[in-house]
N, C-alpha and C positions, 0 to 999 in steps of 0.2 A: 290169704291168697298168696302174699307174696313168700311165705315160708313155704308154702306148698310147691312154688314154682321152683324153689330153691333145693327142695328135696327129689325133685323131678320123679324117679323111680327108686330112689336109694332106699327109702324106706320099707318098700315092697320086696325090692331085691334080698334085703337083709333078713327076710323071712327064711324058715327052712323048707322053701318050695322051689322045686326044679323051675328056674325062669321060663324054659320051653313050656312046661305044662300050665304055668301061670298064663302065657300067652294065648296058648290054645283055648283056655278056659274064657279068656275076653273075646276070642274070636267067636266060640260057641255062642256065648251071651249077646254078642252084637247079632249074629244072625238069628238067633231066637227073636230078639227084639224086633228085627227088620220083617221076619215072617209075620209075626203079630200085628205089626202096622200094616203090611200089605193085606192081610186078611179083615182088618178093621174097615178098610175101606169099602168093600161091597155092602157091609153091614150098615155103614152110615148112608150109602146110597138107597138101601133097602127101607132105612127109617125115613127116608123122603128129606134128609138135611139139604142134599142138592137137587132142587126141583127139576134141574135141565138134564140131569143124568138118568132119568126114569126110561129114556129111551133104550138102553143097554140092558138086555135081559140079565137077570141076578145070575144065572148059571155062567153065562157069557162073561159078567164083570169078575166072579170068582177065579174062572180059568185065566183073563188076563192079569189079574193081581198075582196070582201064582206064577205066571210067565214073568210078571215083572220081578219078583222075589227072585226067581231062579237066574234071572239075567242079570241082577244087581248083586247078588250075594258076593261075587269078587270084590266088591267095593270095600267090604268090610275087612278083611285083612289088609288090603291094599291101602286104606285109610289108616289102620294102624301102623304099618310100615311108615308111609309119610308121616304121621303125627310124630312118631320117634325120631325121625331124621330132620323134619323141616319145621315142626311145631303146629299149632292149632289154626291160626290165621292163615297161613300159608297153604295148609291142607284144605282147609274149606274154600279159600277162593280158587285153587287149582281144580278141585273137583268141580265146582260150580261152573266155572269158564270152561273145562274140557267138555263137561256134558252138555251146555248150551251150545259151544260150536259144532261139536261132532253129531249132536241130533239134528241141528238146522242143516249143516253142509254135508253130512255123509248119508244119512236116512236114506234118502231117496236117490242114491247113486249105486254104483256098482262096489263102493267101499263102505257097505252097510254092516260089514262084518268087524269094523273097528269096535271095541268092546263099549265104548260110550255111546254109539249109535244102534246098537243091537236092540235095548229095550224099546226104544222109539219106532225101529223098524219092525218089530213083532207086533207092538200095537195097532202098526197100519193095515195089516191082514187079520188081526183078530177084532178089534172093535171098528176097524175102517175109518180110523181118524188119523190124519196127517199130524207130525209134530207141532204145527202151528194151529192146530183145532179144527180145521176143515176137514170136512168129509172127503174120503177117498173115492172118485168117481167110479161106477160099475164099470168093469173090465179093465181097470187100470193094473199095470204089473205089480203094484205095491200090495195087491189084494192076494197075492201069490202066498199059498201056505207053505210052499217048500222050503222057507227060510225059517220055519220055526224050530225045527230039529237042529239043523246046524248052528244056529243062534243060541241054543239052550247047550250044545256040546261045547262050543268055543266058552262060553262063559263059566260053564262048570269046570273045563279044564283049567281056565284061568283061575277061578276060585281054588281049586288044589294047588296049582303051582305057587299062587300068592301067599297062600296059608303057609306051605312049606317054607318059602322065602322068608316070611314074617317070623314063623317060629324059629327059624334057624339064626334068624339075626339076634334073637334073644339069648342064644346059645353062649355067646360071648360076653355076655353082660354079667357084672357082679357089682356088688356094693361096695364103694370106696370109703 
């Protein structure tokens, strides 16, 4: 493990593969794994593993999971970028901390469009549950579905931007 940390990416960068293509491949694999994980959740609910979750219809559960995938995909290239520059521990703490703070403080405000708050905000209107797990009362502004398309557009644009930035950051890397 210690030797692996010393190598960092040097062993991989010594291969006759374009570093940009390698990073694009890592991002693609991360996105595929994220999609699989998001789609497994409704299947687990369908099997009855979470007994309290049966009140969510299965098609709605798949729709919510697809939305969660689309609105969190930008985290894959962003996390790779942070990993490369800050390390694993800082990246994990930063990502968890930012999500927790933004989901709690921005989801129910006019700042719902902050990327970390978007998934929680969309779940308010799709499955009618607040970030704290309480139901959204009927007639509440959080049930407005007009935030879904802008939320998807913002996060997909951010995914494209972060993918470009992360891949380009590998352009200058070379084995030493």
